[in-house]
ZATOR-28286 format. One line per field, with one value per residue (C-alpha): residue number from 1; x, y, z negated. Coordinates in Angstrom, 3 decimals. Each point is the difference from the previous one (the first is absolute). Layout:
# residues N
resi = (NUM,...)
c1 = (X,...)
c2 = (Y,...)
c3 = (Z,...)
***
This chain:
# residues 725
resi = (1,2,3,4,5,6,7,8,9,10,11,12,13,14,15,16,17,18,19,20,21,22,23,24,25,26,27,28,29,30,31,32,33,34,35,36,37,38,39,40,41,42,43,44,45,46,47,48,49,50,51,52,53,54,55,56,57,58,59,60,61,62,63,64,65,66,67,68,69,70,71,72,73,74,75,76,77,78,79,80,81,82,83,84,85,86,87,88,89,90,91,92,93,94,95,96,97,98,99,100,101,102,103,104,105,106,107,108,109,110,111,112,113,114,115,116,117,118,119,120,121,122,123,124,125,126,127,128,129,130,131,132,133,134,135,136,137,138,139,140,141,142,143,144,145,146,147,148,149,150,151,152,153,154,155,156,157,158,159,160,161,162,163,164,165,166,167,168,169,170,171,172,173,174,175,176,177,178,179,180,181,182,183,184,185,186,187,188,189,190,191,192,193,194,195,196,197,198,199,200,201,202,203,204,205,206,207,208,209,210,211,212,213,214,215,216,217,218,219,220,221,222,223,224,225,226,227,228,229,230,231,232,233,234,235,236,237,238,239,240,241,242,243,244,245,246,247,248,249,250,251,252,253,254,255,256,257,258,259,260,261,262,263,264,265,266,267,268,269,270,271,272,273,274,275,276,277,278,279,280,281,282,283,284,285,286,287,288,289,290,291,292,293,294,295,296,297,298,299,300,301,302,303,304,305,306,307,308,309,310,311,312,313,314,315,316,317,318,319,320,321,322,323,324,325,326,327,328,329,330,331,332,333,334,335,336,337,338,339,340,341,342,343,344,345,346,347,348,349,350,351,352,353,354,355,356,357,358,359,360,361,362,363,364,365,366,367,368,369,370,371,372,373,374,375,376,377,378,379,380,381,382,383,384,385,386,387,388,389,390,391,392,393,394,395,396,397,398,399,400,401,402,403,404,405,406,407,408,409,410,411,412,413,414,415,416,417,418,419,420,421,422,423,424,425,426,427,428,429,430,431,432,433,434,435,436,437,438,439,440,441,442,443,444,445,446,447,448,449,450,451,452,453,454,455,456,457,458,459,460,461,462,463,464,465,466,467,468,469,470,471,472,473,474,475,476,477,478,479,480,481,482,483,484,485,486,487,488,489,490,491,492,493,494,495,496,497,498,499,500,501,502,503,504,505,506,507,508,509,510,511,512,513,514,515,516,517,518,519,520,521,522,523,524,525,526,527,528,529,530,531,532,533,534,535,536,537,538,539,540,541,542,543,544,545,546,547,548,549,550,551,552,553,554,555,556,557,558,559,560,561,562,563,564,565,566,567,568,569,570,571,572,573,574,575,576,577,578,579,580,581,582,583,584,585,586,587,588,589,590,591,592,593,594,595,596,597,598,599,600,601,602,603,604,605,606,607,608,609,610,611,612,613,614,615,616,617,618,619,620,621,622,623,624,625,626,627,628,629,630,631,632,633,634,635,636,637,638,639,640,641,642,643,644,645,646,647,648,649,650,651,652,653,654,655,656,657,658,659,660,661,662,663,664,665,666,667,668,669,670,671,672,673,674,675,676,677,678,679,680,681,682,683,684,685,686,687,688,689,690,691,692,693,694,695,696,697,698,699,700,701,702,703,704,705,706,707,708,709,710,711,712,713,714,715,716,717,718,719,720,721,722,723,724,725)
c1 = (10.333,-1.396,2.427,-2.739,-2.612,2.565,1.657,-1.602,1.413,0.234,1.217,-0.149,0.612,-1.523,-2.999,-0.111,-1.199,1.417,-1.250,-0.032,2.698,-0.642,1.779,-3.079,0.906,-2.054,0.068,-1.398,-3.358,-0.866,-2.625,-1.357,-2.631,-3.425,-0.821,1.034,-1.505,-3.704,-1.781,2.950,-2.886,-1.244,-3.611,-0.566,0.694,1.457,3.199,2.578,0.969,-0.046,2.362,-0.147,-2.514,0.119,-3.242,-1.878,-2.761,-0.460,1.866,3.532,1.994,0.601,2.960,-0.348,1.627,2.156,2.998,-0.146,-1.073,0.470,-2.804,0.090,-2.314,1.320,-1.143,1.437,1.118,0.662,3.447,1.913,3.629,2.234,-2.254,0.271,-3.220,-0.834,-1.369,-2.355,-1.898,-1.457,0.589,-1.273,2.150,-1.786,2.743,2.864,3.038,-1.284,-1.486,2.035,-0.440,1.697,-0.352,-1.270,3.127,2.866,-0.232,-1.042,2.020,-2.953,0.201,-1.405,-2.223,1.339,-2.571,-3.222,-0.081,-0.030,3.038,1.392,2.237,1.532,0.985,1.369,-2.108,2.318,-2.000,-2.401,-3.189,-2.338,-0.294,0.254,-0.824,0.888,1.130,3.588,1.161,-1.273,-0.020,-1.664,-3.954,-0.853,-3.200,0.362,-1.790,0.371,-1.905,0.179,2.448,1.481,2.110,0.973,2.662,2.710,0.133,2.268,2.116,2.798,0.777,3.388,-0.114,1.549,1.566,2.009,-0.613,-2.249,1.175,-0.292,3.782,-0.418,-0.164,-0.359,-0.099,-3.638,-1.816,0.459,3.317,0.418,1.639,-3.572,0.085,-2.401,-2.120,-1.901,-1.957,0.463,-2.830,-3.035,-3.347,1.376,-3.638,-1.499,1.140,-2.564,0.849,2.704,2.849,-0.685,-0.978,-0.549,1.015,-2.975,0.056,-0.791,-2.624,0.229,-3.581,0.039,-2.350,1.581,0.236,3.625,2.199,-0.562,-3.709,-1.064,-1.222,3.451,1.250,0.083,-0.490,2.754,-1.437,1.347,-2.805,2.027,2.452,3.329,3.400,0.500,-3.954,0.670,-0.004,2.435,1.443,3.192,2.494,2.971,1.549,3.675,2.239,-1.082,-3.338,-2.923,-3.540,-2.432,-3.831,-2.446,-1.035,-2.691,-0.546,-3.397,-0.335,3.988,2.370,3.270,0.932,2.775,1.745,1.856,2.558,-0.178,2.995,2.152,-1.950,0.988,-3.436,-1.251,-3.005,-1.807,-2.129,-3.378,-1.268,3.213,1.360,3.371,2.427,0.138,2.974,2.016,1.806,2.268,-1.278,1.533,-1.977,-4.511,-1.610,-3.292,-2.164,-3.116,-2.503,-2.808,-3.228,1.898,1.892,3.740,2.040,2.389,2.858,2.555,3.529,2.210,2.594,-0.894,1.299,-2.588,-3.552,-2.056,-3.801,-0.690,-2.453,-2.144,-1.454,-1.934,1.862,-0.083,2.162,3.937,2.275,-2.345,-1.839,-2.654,-3.384,-3.288,-3.371,-2.041,3.284,-0.061,1.453,-1.085,1.923,0.034,2.545,3.302,2.659,3.667,2.851,3.496,1.969,0.757,-3.435,-3.773,-0.777,-3.414,-2.629,-0.676,-2.968,0.440,-2.520,0.769,3.460,2.386,-0.948,2.732,0.590,2.917,2.579,-1.272,1.537,0.048,-0.788,2.095,1.935,-0.868,3.037,0.042,3.229,1.654,-3.046,-1.534,-3.569,-0.007,1.145,2.643,-0.692,3.163,1.286,2.738,1.546,-0.240,1.535,0.252,0.437,2.331,-0.797,-2.888,-1.390,0.171,-1.610,0.444,3.454,-1.013,0.103,2.730,0.865,1.972,2.829,0.289,3.417,-0.486,-3.055,-3.983,-2.948,-3.409,-2.451,-2.561,1.445,-1.345,-2.024,1.758,0.353,-2.899,-1.973,-0.585,1.456,2.309,3.752,2.390,2.572,3.558,1.666,3.531,0.855,1.550,3.762,2.725,1.963,-0.122,-2.703,-3.731,-2.122,-2.563,1.173,-0.054,2.479,-0.142,1.931,0.436,-1.095,1.162,-0.702,-0.320,-3.038,-2.019,-0.192,-2.542,-2.612,-2.411,1.511,-1.273,2.055,-1.377,2.553,2.384,0.444,2.193,0.017,3.348,0.074,2.513,1.713,1.281,1.953,3.503,1.001,-1.728,-2.304,-3.355,-1.661,-2.118,-2.764,-1.431,-3.534,-0.523,1.207,-0.810,4.328,2.347,2.230,2.837,1.274,3.029,-0.376,2.354,-0.381,-3.129,-1.815,-0.619,1.614,-3.118,-2.244,-1.564,-3.200,-2.879,-3.338,-2.472,-3.590,-1.197,-1.428,3.981,0.442,2.929,0.726,3.744,2.054,3.129,1.655,1.557,2.582,0.158,3.321,1.710,-0.753,3.439,-2.042,-0.889,-4.165,-0.519,-1.619,-1.209,-1.967,-0.840,-1.929,1.594,-1.403,2.438,-0.038,2.637,0.004,3.644,0.056,1.853,-0.048,-0.276,-3.714,-1.130,-3.630,-2.090,-2.462,-3.111,1.243,-0.428,-1.201,-3.239,0.536,-2.242,-0.393,3.550,0.512,3.016,-0.022,2.207,0.190,2.626,-3.056,-2.837,-3.707,-3.566,-0.102,-1.057,-1.398,0.557,-1.561,0.484,3.321,1.163,0.771,-2.713,-0.028,-2.091,-0.287,1.325,-2.407,-1.524,-1.543,-0.419,-2.683,-2.079,-1.701,-0.745,1.184,-3.163,2.119,2.637,1.682,2.787,1.133,0.341,-0.582,1.567,0.770,0.033,1.256,0.448,2.334,2.531,1.986,1.169,4.209,2.406,1.072,1.163,-3.614,-2.374,-3.564,-2.252,-3.450,-1.402,-2.470,-0.091,-1.202,-0.097,3.138,3.526,0.356,-1.938,-0.035,0.773,1.581,1.557,2.027,2.735,3.271,2.485,-0.181,-1.100,-3.715,0.183,-2.564,-0.390,-1.807,-0.247,-2.082,-0.294,3.051,2.452,1.317,-1.593,1.327,1.763,0.520,1.444,-0.115,1.457,-2.067,0.763,-1.396,-2.108,-0.835,-2.019,-3.035,0.405,-2.364,0.655,-1.554,0.646,-1.104,-0.065,-1.425,1.178,3.012,1.776,-0.296,0.533,0.881,-1.379,0.913,-0.826,-1.055,3.017,0.777,2.704,0.801,-1.562,0.547,-1.015,-2.251,-0.262,-2.460,-3.568,-2.500,-2.335,-3.328,-2.075,3.415,-0.052,-2.173,0.875,1.842,2.145,2.229,2.376,2.071,-2.897,0.125,0.450,4.052,1.648,-2.925,-0.498,0.792,-0.991,-2.385,-2.444,-2.345,-0.921,-0.215,-1.363,-0.709,-1.009,-0.941,1.538,3.812,-0.585,2.146,3.331,-1.301,-2.863,2.469,2.299,-3.564,-0.921,3.531,0.140,0.812)
c2 = (-6.480,2.720,2.807,2.490,-0.375,0.335,3.543,3.376,1.700,-1.374,1.594,-1.815,1.835,-2.886,0.453,3.780,2.759,3.799,2.980,3.642,-0.208,-3.295,-3.361,-2.607,-2.639,-3.424,0.141,1.569,1.075,3.816,0.584,3.600,2.003,0.996,3.151,3.621,1.744,0.783,0.129,-0.842,-1.396,3.439,-1.375,3.309,3.604,0.030,-0.639,1.756,3.630,0.994,2.863,2.468,-1.303,-3.891,-1.712,-3.340,-1.626,-3.232,-1.981,1.604,2.975,2.161,2.242,2.416,3.305,2.558,-0.334,3.277,-1.286,-3.157,-2.291,-2.573,-2.367,-0.657,-2.189,0.953,-2.611,-2.714,-1.074,-0.536,1.260,-2.975,-2.317,-1.994,0.723,-1.889,2.856,-0.809,2.082,-0.646,2.676,1.830,2.447,1.608,2.701,1.607,-0.966,-2.181,-0.150,-0.704,-1.576,1.585,0.947,3.093,1.974,-2.059,0.447,-3.295,-2.010,-2.968,-0.238,1.162,-1.224,1.234,-2.357,-1.629,-3.418,-1.355,1.657,-1.654,1.442,-0.885,3.002,0.921,2.477,2.800,3.435,0.765,-2.397,1.373,-1.547,2.040,-0.801,2.827,1.085,-0.114,2.201,3.681,2.329,-2.669,-0.570,-3.663,-2.337,-2.794,-2.180,-2.463,-2.661,-2.693,1.680,-2.317,0.319,-3.150,-0.059,-2.824,-2.722,-2.334,0.545,-2.424,1.486,1.988,3.833,0.321,2.902,1.104,2.874,2.243,-1.181,-3.026,-0.561,-3.941,-2.853,-3.974,-3.168,-0.961,-3.579,-0.662,0.605,3.913,2.901,2.145,3.858,2.404,1.655,3.281,1.058,3.639,1.410,1.081,-0.719,-2.815,-2.218,3.310,2.039,2.465,1.507,2.537,0.258,-2.078,2.223,0.521,2.693,2.370,-1.689,-3.695,-1.117,-3.203,-2.008,-2.505,-3.688,-1.693,-3.823,-0.691,-2.940,-1.589,0.358,2.785,3.488,1.765,1.017,3.080,1.559,2.783,1.902,2.412,2.995,1.382,-0.012,0.655,-1.478,-1.888,-0.038,-1.439,-1.416,1.058,0.410,1.614,-1.879,1.434,-3.052,-0.489,-2.845,-2.896,-0.346,-2.320,1.192,-2.807,-0.166,-2.302,1.425,-1.607,1.565,1.800,2.213,0.392,-2.928,2.250,0.832,2.265,0.238,3.361,1.796,3.548,0.227,-1.389,-0.567,-3.721,-2.071,-3.293,-1.079,-3.467,-1.447,-1.079,-1.637,-2.623,0.260,0.741,3.351,3.028,2.147,0.967,3.546,0.200,-1.760,-3.066,-2.143,-1.130,-3.473,-1.265,-3.085,-1.341,-0.236,-1.151,0.934,2.771,1.273,1.134,0.969,2.622,1.389,2.446,-0.101,3.355,1.821,3.638,2.474,2.254,0.723,-1.018,-0.848,-3.466,0.485,-3.021,1.047,-1.857,0.544,-0.494,-2.279,-1.245,3.059,2.481,2.374,1.387,-1.602,0.628,0.738,-2.487,-2.365,-2.017,-2.703,-1.866,0.197,-1.378,-0.406,2.205,-0.560,2.283,-2.019,0.341,-2.455,-1.993,-1.668,-0.223,-1.935,-1.558,3.241,1.616,1.866,3.575,2.584,3.775,-1.638,-2.489,-3.456,-2.488,-3.695,-2.321,0.046,3.679,2.103,-1.826,-2.968,-3.062,-1.842,-4.058,-1.224,-3.266,0.516,-3.265,-1.441,-1.091,-0.548,1.611,3.575,1.465,3.835,1.886,2.943,2.206,3.001,3.556,-0.082,2.415,-1.239,2.618,-0.951,2.606,-2.094,-3.567,-1.437,2.420,-0.482,2.441,3.343,2.054,-1.266,-3.275,0.888,-2.530,-1.145,-2.053,-1.795,0.575,-0.354,-1.628,1.310,-1.983,-3.341,-2.696,-0.621,0.887,-1.802,2.012,-1.463,2.860,0.602,2.937,-1.648,1.185,-2.012,1.121,-0.487,0.394,1.964,-2.046,-0.351,-1.259,1.218,3.305,0.948,-0.958,1.055,1.925,2.033,2.798,1.806,1.066,2.370,0.612,-3.194,-1.253,-3.407,-3.111,0.066,-2.746,-0.230,-2.677,-0.402,-2.784,-1.929,-2.882,-2.063,1.166,-1.015,0.298,-1.123,2.284,3.315,1.407,2.898,2.179,2.929,2.297,1.943,-1.084,-2.510,-2.412,-2.273,-2.551,-2.768,-1.856,-1.708,-3.286,0.867,-3.739,-2.031,2.803,-0.034,2.843,-1.102,1.884,2.928,2.667,1.917,2.953,2.634,1.138,-3.282,-1.758,-3.277,-2.998,2.759,-0.953,-1.933,-1.477,-0.966,-1.982,2.003,-2.581,-0.023,0.615,2.928,0.712,2.587,0.807,1.860,1.450,1.916,3.660,1.133,3.923,0.609,-2.608,2.147,1.699,3.252,-0.484,0.159,-1.017,-2.930,-0.344,-3.474,-1.460,-2.684,-2.115,-2.944,-3.276,-2.286,-2.902,1.422,0.340,3.751,2.636,3.195,-0.514,-1.156,-0.927,-0.020,-0.317,2.821,-2.155,-2.524,0.773,-1.234,2.048,2.095,1.815,1.450,1.813,1.288,1.498,0.265,1.246,-3.435,-2.809,-2.447,0.177,0.316,-0.328,1.721,3.833,1.007,3.282,2.318,3.537,1.156,0.901,-2.900,-1.841,-1.450,-2.647,0.523,-2.457,-2.793,0.360,-3.233,0.054,0.657,-3.392,-1.219,0.761,-0.301,-2.876,-1.181,-0.747,-1.514,1.835,-2.988,-2.795,-0.717,-0.651,2.171,-1.674,1.155,-1.436,2.646,0.928,3.047,1.345,0.419,-0.959,3.520,1.816,1.155,-1.519,-1.182,-0.543,-1.510,0.861,-0.106,2.724,2.784,2.154,1.670,-1.630,-0.231,-3.190,-2.397,-3.875,-0.032,-2.096,1.893,-0.561,1.413,-0.853,-3.985,-0.365,-0.825,1.902,-0.011,2.638,1.648,2.778,0.998,3.700,0.770,-2.493,-2.722,-3.634,-2.700,-0.486,-3.011,-0.467,-2.516,0.002,-1.473,-1.847,3.263,3.473,-0.013,-3.076,-0.282,-1.008,-1.027,1.575,-0.327,2.097,-1.777,1.882,-1.483,2.332,-1.984,-0.606,1.213,-2.975,0.457,-2.451,0.181,-2.316,-2.744,-0.110,2.083,2.093,2.487,0.697,2.314,0.485,2.412,1.367,3.121,-0.353,2.511,2.218,-1.842,1.345,2.046,-1.895,1.528,0.402,-2.067,1.949,-0.362,2.118,0.045,1.327,3.843,-0.056,-0.818,-2.427,-1.282,-2.890,-0.173,-3.095,-2.282,-1.937,-2.769,-0.387,1.264,-1.468,0.520,-2.177,1.172,-3.640,-1.161,-2.727,-3.182,-0.739,-2.604,2.293,2.853,-2.828,-0.960,3.815,0.859,-3.327,1.156)
c3 = (-85.126,1.904,-0.174,1.751,-2.501,-3.230,2.074,-1.323,3.346,3.338,2.947,2.831,3.424,2.029,-2.324,-0.619,2.052,-0.031,0.654,-1.241,-1.634,-2.022,0.384,-1.516,-2.168,-0.520,-3.680,-1.784,1.564,-0.395,-2.613,0.055,-2.560,0.413,2.217,-0.781,2.765,-0.653,3.279,2.086,2.937,-0.050,-0.126,-1.694,0.198,-3.503,-2.153,2.765,-0.154,3.643,0.613,3.147,1.818,-0.269,0.173,-1.233,2.137,1.433,-2.287,0.577,-0.830,2.403,0.462,3.000,0.608,2.352,-1.873,-1.676,-3.644,-2.086,0.543,-3.016,-2.096,-3.472,-3.103,-3.388,-2.912,2.669,-1.112,-3.495,-0.153,0.240,1.030,3.981,1.950,4.082,1.537,3.143,2.691,2.924,2.592,3.259,2.267,2.292,0.464,-1.781,-1.306,-2.863,-3.758,-3.308,-3.206,-2.958,-3.662,-1.322,0.784,1.857,3.882,1.241,-2.420,0.175,3.669,3.350,3.145,3.473,1.949,-0.648,-2.002,-3.773,-1.977,-3.325,-2.260,-3.149,-2.622,-3.520,-1.288,-1.467,-2.097,2.387,-0.514,3.319,3.239,3.085,3.791,2.386,3.580,0.259,1.782,0.880,3.024,2.199,-0.044,-1.616,-0.029,-2.167,-2.568,-2.803,-1.624,-2.429,-2.191,-2.656,-3.105,-2.397,-2.578,0.925,-2.624,1.335,2.585,1.439,3.681,0.725,0.448,3.773,1.863,2.868,1.269,2.293,3.633,2.022,0.308,-1.714,2.258,-1.396,2.091,0.209,-0.603,3.946,-0.160,1.626,-1.342,-1.211,-0.214,-1.173,2.641,-0.030,2.890,0.152,2.497,-2.559,0.906,2.232,0.495,-0.026,2.858,-0.003,-2.967,-1.356,0.932,3.035,2.212,4.128,2.038,1.429,3.155,-1.726,-1.936,-2.289,-1.011,-2.410,-0.241,3.105,-0.126,-1.539,0.934,-3.520,0.675,-2.114,1.110,-1.279,3.769,1.539,3.495,0.789,3.227,2.079,0.140,3.164,2.446,-1.505,-1.905,-3.100,-1.140,-3.009,-4.239,-1.922,-3.384,-1.482,-2.394,-1.736,0.103,1.394,1.113,2.035,-0.124,1.918,0.962,1.100,0.639,1.570,3.932,2.060,3.799,0.341,2.801,1.025,-1.347,-0.607,-3.119,-1.278,-3.250,-0.424,-2.776,0.391,-1.985,2.265,3.396,-0.434,1.388,1.332,1.872,-0.085,2.613,-1.509,3.000,0.427,-3.366,1.463,-1.247,1.835,0.047,-2.821,-0.278,-2.971,-2.521,-1.137,0.298,0.933,-0.065,0.710,-1.511,1.555,-2.934,2.346,1.575,1.986,-3.345,-0.697,-2.402,1.416,-2.221,0.941,-2.343,0.322,-1.897,-1.624,-1.362,-1.304,-0.718,2.886,1.350,2.086,2.712,0.981,4.079,2.691,3.175,3.764,0.184,-0.994,-0.391,-0.178,-2.102,2.087,-0.894,1.857,-1.299,-1.458,-0.489,-3.341,-1.791,-3.478,-2.952,-3.534,-2.812,0.251,-2.151,-0.172,-2.225,-0.157,1.606,3.736,0.204,-0.837,-2.570,-1.111,-0.374,-3.416,-0.275,-1.573,-0.897,-1.705,-0.815,1.434,-0.022,-1.368,0.028,-0.476,-2.796,-1.792,-2.239,-3.577,1.230,-1.409,2.374,0.429,1.947,2.130,0.991,1.318,1.216,-3.663,-0.655,-3.192,-0.248,-2.514,-1.375,1.508,-2.326,1.652,-0.603,1.919,3.388,2.525,3.888,1.300,3.642,1.339,2.861,-1.341,2.742,2.925,1.830,2.925,-1.879,-0.744,-3.531,1.329,2.520,2.901,1.739,3.085,-1.230,1.054,-2.586,1.074,-2.390,-1.183,1.544,-2.052,-3.263,-3.124,-3.454,-0.180,2.611,1.870,3.663,-1.483,-0.057,2.362,2.693,-0.384,3.704,0.394,3.185,3.104,-0.168,-2.102,-3.208,-2.175,-2.258,0.685,-3.138,-1.813,-3.231,-2.088,-1.630,-3.965,-2.280,-3.415,-1.277,-3.440,-1.575,1.648,3.149,1.320,3.993,1.279,2.949,0.977,3.371,2.312,3.032,3.087,3.496,-2.631,-3.187,-2.458,-1.643,-1.540,-2.834,0.905,-1.551,2.802,-2.527,-1.271,-1.585,2.533,-1.550,0.832,-0.080,2.673,-0.328,1.769,0.819,1.053,-2.937,-2.548,-1.004,-1.202,3.534,-1.239,-1.942,0.061,-3.444,-1.066,-2.556,1.533,-0.060,-3.484,0.655,0.084,0.618,2.701,-0.171,2.637,-1.146,1.828,0.438,2.256,3.756,0.790,-2.026,-2.139,-2.147,0.092,-2.661,-0.681,-3.080,0.488,-2.279,1.289,-2.680,2.797,2.969,1.661,-0.531,-3.650,-0.245,4.134,1.166,3.834,0.096,3.331,1.848,2.678,1.816,0.283,2.660,-1.169,-3.804,0.019,1.224,-2.150,1.516,3.159,1.594,3.545,1.343,3.554,-0.817,-0.514,-2.795,-3.139,-3.824,-2.020,-2.981,-2.369,-3.264,-0.628,-3.403,-1.721,-4.010,-3.052,-1.741,-0.339,1.963,2.457,-1.211,1.484,3.047,-0.272,3.199,0.902,3.032,-1.265,1.361,-3.740,-2.702,-1.799,-3.415,-1.284,-4.129,-2.544,-0.435,-4.369,-1.204,-3.738,-2.803,0.002,-3.090,-3.593,-3.662,0.136,3.150,-1.929,-3.196,-2.146,-1.498,2.540,3.498,3.671,2.458,3.500,3.333,3.719,1.342,2.498,0.985,3.099,-0.416,-2.726,-2.112,-2.778,-1.216,-2.224,1.241,-2.532,-1.086,-3.485,-2.457,-2.473,-1.723,2.994,-1.155,-0.078,-3.313,-0.477,2.565,0.936,4.016,2.109,2.694,2.762,0.294,3.016,-0.011,-3.732,-1.629,-3.057,-3.208,-2.835,-2.698,-1.700,-3.163,-1.286,2.660,-1.633,2.264,-1.629,2.561,3.105,2.274,3.860,2.677,3.353,2.680,3.078,1.741,-1.704,4.011,0.009,-2.264,-3.403,-2.492,-3.645,-2.928,-3.129,-3.159,-3.422,-3.622,-2.474,-0.742,3.269,3.777,2.700,3.864,2.293,3.798,2.658,-2.412,-2.176,-3.415,0.756,-2.698,-3.475,-3.079,-3.295,-1.483,-3.741,0.691,1.951,1.350,-2.628,0.944,3.184,1.073,3.561,2.413,3.761,2.636,2.339,2.685,-1.641,-3.546,-1.396,0.612,3.120,0.313,1.890,1.921,1.664,4.126,1.724,0.281,-2.399,0.519,-3.702,-3.146,-2.883,-4.109,-2.057,-3.903,-1.557,0.397,2.117,-0.653,1.503,2.188,1.045,1.013,1.372,2.672,0.308,1.459,2.110,3.698)
***
């Protein structure tokens, strides 16, 4: 038989996609009702209520104002209370802070748009039945338009609703085997350099329409209007921490480019004739990349602690700020981003541009070099390391070591990993470290490391009692350990991330410290791997490190990058609500899951089909090293079964079958547990698949390769075939 054909719900990360708060299922195929909006293409100036100056013309609705009033368009009687809708709209943001889409009263409860594009939202209507589209934030002038507004009732929907949070702190392993982050271009109007908030000094002018590096006419010429200093294009930013600014540049009447930050005076010069770096003053690093046809991408990385301006200046030569009348350079595509290296260009407009792994985008993870990904679901975690990739700042204490920034490519694929070099000499402490106090509960300390001239890294506690773990970066092994009450026995772990990179971690118990609540973790370089407290070095050789993390919890979660100077939190992955009453059979069926968890712990991790509560549900759940099944009808527990697999850390194929008389659990090709049932759910009870117990508790944290549901009770033979590895 074809199991896929017989399934009424099929979630396969390898064939699904996810964005905008959705994890898309393969089945059922969504079905939508008729169009609820009249004149959504604005072919005529009718059917919409135009508030405070909104207009309809040219086949679009124009929402333009000076920020003093709320400008909007409204259409009444669009929604019916309690029904689910798919809302879509084409948006153009020429200036301002975006548009919001809402019902008649609740602020932007449908969604919002901060840049031009097509937006799609799913929305369950409350008491307000009108559709409103208006400017998002007052006090700032705005110029926007909308077209192709559509609202259709969702008749069939098998997609999971997904959320994580409002920042770009999550990462995953992408299909190319590299760490993928969320990225954001903070430089507004990054292509239109002649538009505010871009500005030029009074002694410089900028002219568009120049031939660009990409064959377009999107380049700009920045020219000095008189002899003087700092003839510049500039923009202000409130971003602090470790940041990188980059811009494409080409020599015109001068070949020297200066990029300068006015908050700290950090600056870098670039020679646009030879493609070489000039002087670097105060900044972390600079780079120049040959794009061809005389164009270069020039970047500077630095640490800021307050609001600042970036200045882009033609100059008369290296290490000078002077510029003569008529000297000019060509510029295109500016980018300001968090981190130590420039990434692929992202166009911005009146609002920032974003790419990579976005806020509420499910993570389809390719860890371990797999070709088919799994959905990664993790609890909220906070990285207490405030500068997780920059080791030369004030955050890390350095003892008889040196750090080379941006020394090699990291597991991210960018040249933003550092080299840790023990000083020349023998004996004593050679490390970078950080002291923490007032901690409670288990914490996990981790770092990515790669062998260079030396091949070992020690994760070591500098406070008493002595404890450490030495990791072999050539063979990918935990080489040796010394545990104490401060380090959890058996916790040292090394994971292969490809290209010679390993993630090394230990679990720390602050209550076991000689001073309760204090921990003082450090990194030291091993030469033989047999070092404990005394380390040697030659002042040149070392290892590579990247991506430090210190988090509250008993195991390491995915990397949370942090350049902020403060802590940063990745939100809880929440994935629920697939299907409806037509997807599930309350009398008989099979719930199938191919899942694994990251840790063997005393906490339920559940996948269920329910009525949206915990009172009526069937569920598969992990706890410690066990797989269990249970069912509740009307709040009363009906059945229970348990099985101990080889490992809950590996993927297991699990099927839970129910038919009105019994429940059976199949794992990896075998019938492993069963229980009889004397009661059944009332018809049309089950209506939702969840990665929790049905009402939000006991969330499933781990990885899911497949979730299938069959509305009929498959035979024993079919369930065995379905679950066979």
